[in-house]
C-alpha positions as a Markdown table, in Angstrom:
| # | Residue | x | y | z |
|---|---|---|---|---|
| 1 | Met | 21.9 | -6.6 | 24.6 |
| 2 | Pro | 18.1 | -7.4 | 24.9 |
| 3 | Ala | 17.5 | -6.7 | 21.2 |
| 4 | Thr | 20.5 | -8.9 | 20.3 |
| 5 | Arg | 19.2 | -11.7 | 22.4 |
| 6 | Thr | 15.8 | -11.4 | 20.8 |
| 7 | Leu | 17.2 | -11.6 | 17.3 |
| 8 | Arg | 19.4 | -14.6 | 18.3 |
| 9 | Asn | 16.4 | -16.4 | 19.9 |
| 10 | Arg | 14.5 | -15.9 | 16.7 |
| 11 | Ser | 17.4 | -17.3 | 14.8 |
| 12 | Ile | 17.5 | -20.4 | 17.0 |
| 13 | Arg | 13.8 | -20.9 | 16.6 |
| 14 | Arg | 14.1 | -20.6 | 12.9 |
| 15 | Ser | 17.0 | -23.1 | 12.8 |
| 16 | Leu | 14.9 | -25.6 | 14.8 |
| 17 | Ile | 11.9 | -25.2 | 12.5 |
| 18 | Ala | 14.1 | -25.5 | 9.4 |
| 19 | Gly | 15.7 | -28.7 | 10.9 |
| 20 | Leu | 12.4 | -30.3 | 11.5 |
| 21 | Ala | 11.2 | -29.4 | 8.1 |
| 22 | Ala | 14.3 | -30.9 | 6.6 |
| 23 | Val | 13.7 | -34.2 | 8.4 |
| 24 | Ser | 10.1 | -34.3 | 7.3 |
| 25 | Met | 11.1 | -33.8 | 3.7 |
| 26 | Gly | 13.8 | -36.5 | 3.7 |
| 27 | Ala | 12.2 | -38.4 | 0.8 |
| 28 | Gly | 12.0 | -35.2 | -1.3 |
| 29 | Leu | 15.6 | -34.4 | -0.6 |
| 30 | Ala | 16.7 | -37.9 | -1.5 |
| 31 | Ala | 15.1 | -37.3 | -4.9 |
| 32 | Cys | 17.1 | -34.1 | -5.3 |
| 33 | Ala | 20.5 | -35.7 | -4.2 |
| 34 | Pro | 23.3 | -36.1 | -6.6 |
| 35 | Ser | 23.3 | -39.3 | -8.6 |
| 36 | Gly | 26.0 | -41.9 | -8.4 |
| 37 | Gly | 27.9 | -40.7 | -11.5 |
| 38 | Gly | 29.1 | -37.6 | -9.7 |
| 39 | Glu | 26.5 | -35.4 | -11.4 |
| 40 | Glu | 25.6 | -32.2 | -9.6 |
| 41 | Ala | 22.1 | -31.9 | -8.3 |
| 42 | Pro | 19.8 | -29.3 | -9.9 |
| 43 | Phe | 19.7 | -25.9 | -8.1 |
| 44 | Pro | 18.2 | -25.5 | -5.5 |
| 45 | Ser | 19.0 | -28.9 | -4.1 |
| 46 | Lys | 17.3 | -28.5 | -0.8 |
| 47 | Pro | 14.4 | -26.7 | 0.8 |
| 48 | Phe | 14.3 | -23.0 | 0.1 |
| 49 | Thr | 13.2 | -20.0 | 2.3 |
| 50 | Ile | 11.8 | -16.7 | 1.3 |
| 51 | Val | 11.9 | -14.2 | 4.2 |
| 52 | Val | 9.3 | -11.4 | 4.2 |
| 53 | Pro | 10.3 | -8.5 | 6.5 |
| 54 | Ala | 6.7 | -7.5 | 7.0 |
| 55 | Ala | 3.4 | -8.9 | 8.2 |
| 56 | Pro | 1.2 | -11.0 | 5.9 |
| 57 | Gly | -0.9 | -9.2 | 3.3 |
| 58 | Gly | 1.3 | -6.3 | 2.3 |
| 59 | Gly | 3.4 | -5.6 | -0.8 |
| 60 | Tyr | 6.5 | -7.5 | 0.4 |
| 61 | Asp | 4.4 | -10.5 | 1.4 |
| 62 | Gln | 2.6 | -10.5 | -2.0 |
| 63 | Met | 6.0 | -10.4 | -3.7 |
| 64 | Gly | 7.5 | -13.2 | -1.6 |
| 65 | Arg | 4.5 | -15.5 | -2.1 |
| 66 | Ala | 4.3 | -14.7 | -5.8 |
| 67 | Val | 7.9 | -15.8 | -6.2 |
| 68 | Gln | 7.1 | -19.0 | -4.2 |
| 69 | Gln | 4.0 | -19.7 | -6.4 |
| 70 | Ala | 5.8 | -19.0 | -9.7 |
| 71 | Leu | 8.8 | -21.1 | -8.9 |
| 72 | Thr | 6.8 | -24.1 | -7.8 |
| 73 | Lys | 3.9 | -23.9 | -10.3 |
| 74 | Ser | 6.3 | -23.5 | -13.2 |
| 75 | Gly | 8.3 | -26.6 | -12.0 |
| 76 | Leu | 11.5 | -24.6 | -11.8 |
| 77 | Val | 11.8 | -25.6 | -8.1 |
| 78 | Thr | 10.5 | -29.0 | -7.0 |
| 79 | Ser | 11.8 | -28.9 | -3.4 |
| 80 | Asn | 9.9 | -27.1 | -0.6 |
| 81 | Ile | 9.7 | -23.3 | -0.5 |
| 82 | Thr | 8.8 | -21.7 | 2.8 |
| 83 | Val | 7.7 | -18.1 | 3.2 |
| 84 | Phe | 8.7 | -16.8 | 6.6 |
| 85 | Asn | 7.2 | -13.4 | 7.8 |
| 86 | Asn | 9.5 | -11.5 | 10.2 |
| 87 | Pro | 8.0 | -8.0 | 10.6 |
| 88 | Gly | 9.1 | -5.0 | 12.6 |
| 89 | Ala | 10.7 | -1.5 | 12.2 |
| 90 | Gly | 9.4 | -0.9 | 8.7 |
| 91 | Gly | 11.2 | -4.1 | 7.5 |
| 92 | Val | 14.6 | -3.3 | 9.0 |
| 93 | Leu | 14.3 | -5.8 | 11.8 |
| 94 | Gly | 13.7 | -8.6 | 9.2 |
| 95 | Leu | 16.6 | -7.2 | 7.1 |
| 96 | Asn | 18.9 | -7.2 | 10.0 |
| 97 | Glu | 18.2 | -10.7 | 11.1 |
| 98 | Phe | 18.3 | -12.0 | 7.5 |
| 99 | Ser | 21.7 | -10.4 | 6.9 |
| 100 | Gln | 23.0 | -12.5 | 9.8 |
| 101 | Asp | 21.1 | -15.8 | 9.3 |
| 102 | Ala | 21.6 | -15.9 | 5.5 |
| 103 | Gln | 25.3 | -15.2 | 5.6 |
| 104 | Gly | 26.8 | -17.4 | 2.8 |
| 105 | Asp | 23.5 | -19.3 | 2.4 |
| 106 | Pro | 22.2 | -19.5 | -1.2 |
| 107 | Phe | 19.0 | -21.1 | -0.1 |
| 108 | Gln | 17.5 | -18.0 | 1.4 |
| 109 | Leu | 16.0 | -15.0 | -0.3 |
| 110 | Leu | 14.6 | -11.7 | 1.2 |
| 111 | Ser | 11.6 | -10.0 | -0.4 |
| 112 | Met | 12.3 | -6.3 | -0.4 |
| 113 | Gly | 11.8 | -3.0 | -2.2 |
| 114 | Val | 12.5 | 0.7 | -2.5 |
| 115 | Val | 10.6 | 1.5 | 0.8 |
| 116 | Leu | 13.1 | -0.6 | 2.7 |
| 117 | Leu | 15.9 | 1.6 | 1.4 |
| 118 | Gly | 14.3 | 4.5 | 3.1 |
| 119 | Ala | 13.4 | 2.7 | 6.3 |
| 120 | Glu | 17.0 | 1.5 | 6.8 |
| 121 | Lys | 18.2 | 5.1 | 6.9 |
| 122 | Thr | 15.8 | 6.2 | 9.6 |
| 123 | Ser | 16.5 | 3.1 | 11.8 |
| 124 | Asp | 18.9 | 2.7 | 14.7 |
| 125 | Leu | 20.0 | -0.7 | 13.4 |
| 126 | Asp | 23.2 | -0.5 | 11.4 |
| 127 | Val | 22.2 | -2.6 | 8.4 |
| 128 | Arg | 21.9 | -1.6 | 4.7 |
| 129 | Val | 20.5 | -3.5 | 1.7 |
| 130 | Glu | 23.4 | -2.4 | -0.5 |
| 131 | Asn | 26.1 | -3.5 | 2.0 |
| 132 | Asp | 24.6 | -6.5 | 3.8 |
| 133 | Thr | 22.8 | -8.5 | 1.1 |
| 134 | Thr | 23.5 | -9.8 | -2.4 |
| 135 | Pro | 21.0 | -8.2 | -4.9 |
| 136 | Ile | 19.4 | -10.7 | -7.2 |
| 137 | Ala | 16.6 | -9.1 | -9.2 |
| 138 | Arg | 14.0 | -6.3 | -9.4 |
| 139 | Leu | 10.7 | -8.1 | -10.3 |
| 140 | Gly | 7.9 | -5.6 | -10.5 |
| 141 | Ser | 6.8 | -2.0 | -9.9 |
| 142 | Ser | 3.7 | 0.0 | -9.1 |
| 143 | Tyr | 3.5 | 3.8 | -9.4 |
| 144 | Leu | 2.4 | 6.8 | -7.4 |
| 145 | Thr | 0.1 | 9.7 | -8.4 |
| 146 | Ile | -0.6 | 13.2 | -7.2 |
| 147 | Val | -4.3 | 14.0 | -7.1 |
| 148 | Ala | -6.5 | 17.0 | -6.3 |
| 149 | Lys | -10.2 | 17.4 | -5.9 |
| 150 | Ala | -11.9 | 17.6 | -9.3 |
| 151 | Asp | -13.1 | 21.2 | -8.8 |
| 152 | Ser | -9.9 | 22.4 | -7.1 |
| 153 | Asp | -8.1 | 25.4 | -8.5 |
| 154 | Ile | -5.2 | 23.1 | -8.9 |
| 155 | Gln | -6.0 | 21.6 | -12.3 |
| 156 | Ser | -2.5 | 20.6 | -13.4 |
| 157 | Leu | 1.0 | 19.8 | -12.1 |
| 158 | Gly | 2.0 | 23.3 | -13.3 |
| 159 | Asp | -0.7 | 24.8 | -11.1 |
| 160 | Leu | 0.6 | 22.9 | -8.1 |
| 161 | Ala | 4.2 | 24.1 | -8.9 |
| 162 | Asp | 3.0 | 27.7 | -9.2 |
| 163 | Lys | 1.2 | 27.6 | -5.9 |
| 164 | Leu | 4.1 | 26.1 | -4.1 |
| 165 | Lys | 6.6 | 28.6 | -5.5 |
| 166 | Ala | 4.3 | 31.5 | -4.5 |
| 167 | Asp | 3.8 | 30.2 | -0.9 |
| 168 | Pro | 5.1 | 26.7 | -0.1 |
| 169 | Gly | 3.3 | 26.6 | 3.3 |
| 170 | Ser | -0.1 | 27.4 | 1.8 |
| 171 | Val | -0.5 | 24.0 | 0.1 |
| 172 | Ser | -1.4 | 21.1 | 2.3 |
| 173 | Ile | 0.0 | 17.9 | 0.9 |
| 174 | Ala | -1.5 | 14.6 | 2.3 |
| 175 | Gly | 0.8 | 11.6 | 2.3 |
| 176 | Ser | 2.0 | 8.5 | 4.0 |
| 177 | Val | 4.3 | 8.3 | 7.1 |
| 178 | Thr | 7.3 | 10.5 | 7.6 |
| 179 | Gly | 10.2 | 9.2 | 5.4 |
| 180 | Ser | 7.9 | 7.4 | 3.1 |
| 181 | Leu | 8.3 | 7.1 | -0.7 |
| 182 | Glu | 5.4 | 9.6 | -1.0 |
| 183 | Gln | 7.3 | 12.2 | 1.1 |
| 184 | Ile | 10.5 | 11.5 | -0.8 |
| 185 | Leu | 8.7 | 12.2 | -4.1 |
| 186 | Met | 7.3 | 15.5 | -2.9 |
| 187 | Gly | 10.8 | 16.5 | -1.7 |
| 188 | Leu | 12.3 | 15.7 | -5.1 |
| 189 | Phe | 9.5 | 17.7 | -6.7 |
| 190 | Ala | 10.1 | 20.7 | -4.5 |
| 191 | Glu | 13.8 | 20.6 | -5.4 |
| 192 | Ser | 13.0 | 20.4 | -9.1 |
| 193 | Ile | 11.1 | 23.7 | -8.9 |
| 194 | Gly | 13.8 | 25.4 | -6.9 |
| 195 | Leu | 12.3 | 25.1 | -3.4 |
| 196 | Asp | 13.8 | 23.9 | -0.1 |
| 197 | Pro | 12.0 | 20.5 | 0.5 |
| 198 | Lys | 11.7 | 21.4 | 4.2 |
| 199 | Ala | 9.5 | 24.4 | 3.3 |
| 200 | Ile | 6.6 | 22.3 | 1.9 |
| 201 | Lys | 3.6 | 21.4 | 4.2 |
| 202 | Tyr | 3.6 | 17.7 | 4.2 |
| 203 | Val | 0.9 | 16.1 | 6.5 |
| 204 | Ala | 1.3 | 12.3 | 7.2 |
| 205 | Tyr | -1.8 | 10.2 | 7.4 |
| 206 | Glu | -2.3 | 6.7 | 8.6 |
| 207 | Asn | -3.6 | 5.3 | 5.3 |
| 208 | Ala | -4.7 | 6.2 | 1.8 |
| 209 | Ser | -8.3 | 6.2 | 2.7 |
| 210 | Glu | -7.7 | 9.0 | 5.2 |
| 211 | Gln | -5.7 | 10.9 | 2.6 |
| 212 | Thr | -8.6 | 10.7 | 0.1 |
| 213 | Thr | -11.1 | 11.9 | 2.8 |
| 214 | Ala | -8.8 | 14.8 | 3.5 |
| 215 | Val | -8.7 | 16.0 | -0.1 |
| 216 | Leu | -12.4 | 15.5 | -0.7 |
| 217 | Ser | -13.3 | 17.4 | 2.5 |
| 218 | Gly | -10.9 | 20.2 | 1.7 |
| 219 | Asp | -8.6 | 19.5 | 4.6 |
| 220 | Ala | -5.8 | 18.9 | 2.1 |
| 221 | Asp | -5.1 | 20.4 | -1.3 |
| 222 | Val | -3.5 | 17.4 | -2.9 |
| 223 | Ser | -2.7 | 13.8 | -2.0 |
| 224 | Val | 0.3 | 11.7 | -3.1 |
| 225 | Thr | -0.4 | 8.0 | -2.9 |
| 226 | Gly | -0.3 | 4.7 | -4.8 |
| 227 | Leu | -2.2 | 4.8 | -8.1 |
| 228 | Ser | -4.2 | 1.7 | -7.2 |
| 229 | Glu | -5.3 | 3.3 | -3.9 |
| 230 | Thr | -7.0 | 6.3 | -5.6 |
| 231 | Gln | -7.9 | 4.8 | -9.0 |
| 232 | Ala | -11.6 | 4.6 | -8.1 |
| 233 | Gln | -11.9 | 8.3 | -7.3 |
| 234 | Ile | -10.0 | 9.2 | -10.6 |
| 235 | Asp | -12.4 | 6.9 | -12.5 |
| 236 | Asp | -15.6 | 8.4 | -10.9 |
| 237 | Gly | -14.4 | 11.9 | -11.5 |
| 238 | Ser | -14.3 | 13.1 | -7.9 |
| 239 | Met | -10.5 | 13.5 | -8.2 |
| 240 | Arg | -8.1 | 14.6 | -10.9 |
| 241 | Ala | -4.8 | 12.9 | -11.4 |
| 242 | Leu | -2.2 | 15.6 | -11.9 |
| 243 | Val | 0.6 | 13.2 | -12.8 |
| 244 | Val | 1.5 | 9.5 | -12.7 |
| 245 | Thr | 5.0 | 8.8 | -11.7 |
| 246 | Ser | 5.7 | 6.1 | -14.4 |
| 247 | Pro | 8.1 | 6.8 | -17.3 |
| 248 | Glu | 5.2 | 6.4 | -19.8 |
| 249 | Arg | 1.5 | 6.7 | -19.6 |
| 250 | Ile | -0.3 | 3.7 | -18.1 |
| 251 | Asp | -3.1 | 2.1 | -20.1 |
| 252 | Gly | -6.5 | 2.9 | -18.7 |
| 253 | Val | -5.2 | 5.7 | -16.5 |
| 254 | Asp | -6.1 | 9.3 | -17.5 |
| 255 | Ala | -3.0 | 10.9 | -16.1 |
| 256 | Pro | 0.1 | 12.5 | -17.8 |
| 257 | Thr | 3.7 | 11.8 | -17.0 |
| 258 | Phe | 6.2 | 14.3 | -15.6 |
| 259 | Glu | 7.7 | 14.8 | -19.0 |
| 260 | Glu | 4.3 | 15.5 | -20.6 |
| 261 | Glu | 3.8 | 18.2 | -18.0 |
| 262 | Gly | 7.2 | 19.8 | -18.7 |
| 263 | Phe | 9.0 | 18.4 | -15.7 |
| 264 | Ser | 12.2 | 16.4 | -15.4 |
| 265 | Ala | 12.1 | 12.7 | -16.1 |
| 266 | Asp | 14.3 | 12.3 | -13.1 |
| 267 | Leu | 11.1 | 12.6 | -11.0 |
| 268 | Val | 9.9 | 9.2 | -12.2 |
| 269 | Thr | 9.3 | 7.2 | -9.0 |
| 270 | Ala | 8.5 | 3.5 | -8.9 |
| 271 | Asn | 7.5 | 1.5 | -5.8 |
| 272 | Trp | 9.5 | -1.4 | -7.0 |
| 273 | Arg | 10.0 | -4.7 | -5.3 |
| 274 | Gly | 12.4 | -7.6 | -5.8 |
| 275 | Val | 14.6 | -10.2 | -4.1 |
| 276 | Val | 18.0 | -10.3 | -2.6 |
| 277 | Ala | 20.2 | -13.1 | -1.2 |
| 278 | Gly | 22.3 | -13.1 | 1.9 |
| 279 | Pro | 25.8 | -11.6 | 2.1 |
| 280 | Gly | 28.9 | -13.6 | 1.4 |
| 281 | Ile | 27.4 | -16.2 | -1.0 |
| 282 | Ser | 29.8 | -17.4 | -3.7 |
| 283 | Asp | 29.8 | -15.9 | -7.2 |
| 284 | Glu | 28.7 | -19.3 | -8.5 |
| 285 | Asp | 25.7 | -19.5 | -6.2 |
| 286 | Arg | 24.8 | -15.9 | -6.9 |
| 287 | Asp | 24.8 | -16.6 | -10.7 |
| 288 | Lys | 22.6 | -19.7 | -10.1 |
| 289 | Leu | 20.1 | -17.6 | -8.2 |
| 290 | Val | 20.1 | -14.9 | -10.9 |
| 291 | Asp | 19.6 | -17.5 | -13.5 |
| 292 | Leu | 16.8 | -19.2 | -11.6 |
| 293 | Ile | 14.9 | -15.9 | -11.1 |
| 294 | Thr | 15.5 | -14.9 | -14.7 |
| 295 | Gln | 14.0 | -18.1 | -15.9 |
| 296 | Met | 11.0 | -17.6 | -13.5 |
| 297 | Gln | 10.2 | -14.1 | -14.7 |
| 298 | Ala | 9.8 | -15.5 | -18.3 |
| 299 | Thr | 7.2 | -18.1 | -17.4 |
| 300 | Pro | 3.5 | -17.8 | -18.0 |
| 301 | Glu | 2.9 | -18.3 | -14.3 |
| 302 | Trp | 4.9 | -15.2 | -13.5 |
| 303 | Lys | 3.2 | -13.1 | -16.2 |
| 304 | Gln | -0.2 | -14.1 | -14.8 |
| 305 | Leu | 0.9 | -12.9 | -11.3 |
| 306 | Leu | 2.1 | -9.6 | -12.7 |
| 307 | Thr | -1.4 | -9.1 | -14.1 |
| 308 | Gln | -3.1 | -10.3 | -10.9 |
| 309 | Tyr | -1.2 | -7.8 | -8.7 |
| 310 | Asn | -1.2 | -5.0 | -11.3 |
| 311 | Trp | 2.6 | -4.8 | -11.3 |
| 312 | Ser | 4.5 | -3.4 | -14.2 |
| 313 | Asp | 7.2 | -5.7 | -15.5 |
| 314 | Thr | 10.4 | -3.8 | -14.6 |
| 315 | Phe | 12.7 | -6.8 | -14.5 |
| 316 | Leu | 16.4 | -6.1 | -13.7 |
| 317 | Ala | 18.9 | -8.7 | -12.6 |
| 318 | Gly | 22.4 | -9.4 | -11.5 |
| 319 | Asp | 25.0 | -6.6 | -11.7 |
| 320 | Glu | 22.5 | -4.2 | -13.3 |
| 321 | Phe | 20.2 | -4.6 | -10.3 |
| 322 | Ser | 23.1 | -4.3 | -7.9 |
| 323 | Asp | 24.1 | -1.0 | -9.5 |
| 324 | Phe | 20.5 | 0.2 | -9.5 |
| 325 | Val | 20.2 | -0.5 | -5.7 |
| 326 | Thr | 23.3 | 1.5 | -5.0 |
| 327 | Ser | 22.1 | 4.5 | -7.0 |
| 328 | Glu | 18.6 | 4.3 | -5.7 |
| 329 | Ser | 19.8 | 4.2 | -2.2 |
| 330 | Lys | 21.9 | 7.3 | -2.7 |
| 331 | Arg | 18.9 | 9.1 | -4.3 |
| 332 | Ile | 16.6 | 8.3 | -1.4 |
| 333 | Gly | 19.3 | 9.1 | 1.2 |
| 334 | Asp | 19.9 | 12.5 | -0.4 |
| 335 | Ala | 16.2 | 13.2 | -0.5 |
| 336 | Leu | 15.6 | 12.3 | 3.1 |
| 337 | Thr | 18.5 | 14.6 | 4.2 |
| 338 | Ala | 17.1 | 17.5 | 2.1 |
| 339 | Leu | 13.7 | 16.9 | 3.8 |
| 340 | Gly | 15.4 | 17.1 | 7.2 |
| 341 | Val | 14.3 | 13.5 | 8.0 |
| 342 | Thr | 17.9 | 12.3 | 8.4 |
| 343 | Glu | 21.2 | 14.1 | 9.0 |
| 344 | Gly | 22.9 | 12.5 | 6.0 |
């Protein structure tokens, strides 16, 4: 009950804030109102909210604010767009509140991504992206890499596979928190070479900087992390990238793909992000949102933001994105169960 009251109190506060914002924007709303001839107002016809289920500064926040910036600077949306941060429980607290507040409301979006699909499965809150939101679009992706110290005896992904198969517990793998995308990737890799994912020695670190220090000091044999977080060490030659998890090589990155190294393309892993709407919106409103975001991603303003944040353009919208979320959720759920993180 206390958690429910907390969520509801937050909802009340948000409603009050939204109400005050709507009053202060009366003139702007009047300009968006339908004309006397019965013509429908352009969508969106009132102030818009993008909820970020994380604190300012992270990937979800960057995505939410990038969408806000692209929609307004391109002129696709002329009414107010507010970004609202609601962090907690790896994003699941914000997802849970959003699924309730945005029920049937086409003027709210949630910035989300693949990491949330994992966090929801380790949470006590009974909420799921695939069941409790309306998927709109995947907008951009970044990729992971597995790195070793440059003078390590692990010089290739094949070397890593051979050492793991010989003695899985002898290889110390530095990664992010338990249940993270990094751990999921290593679990999938272990399965692909015929190992029980629970047999690998995965050590969770607080951040990528600590992972790098662990590898360079010899405390860890390899590290799995975001490519951007270890690019400097790859460039200066202190670390060797064994693989990049993108489907194709990335310009400017000296790292092979899984297929180039003779491993399954099913191991391709993207840290993708996108937006979803609330549950229960009409098909018409859903189509309007998909159309709006589809127009946005084609603008020069959005292209510039992709470059700014070093995101790959992996746009996917509507039914295709909805199907992708469902399959990706199952893939992650199965991997977490195999790792022993969840019971399935």
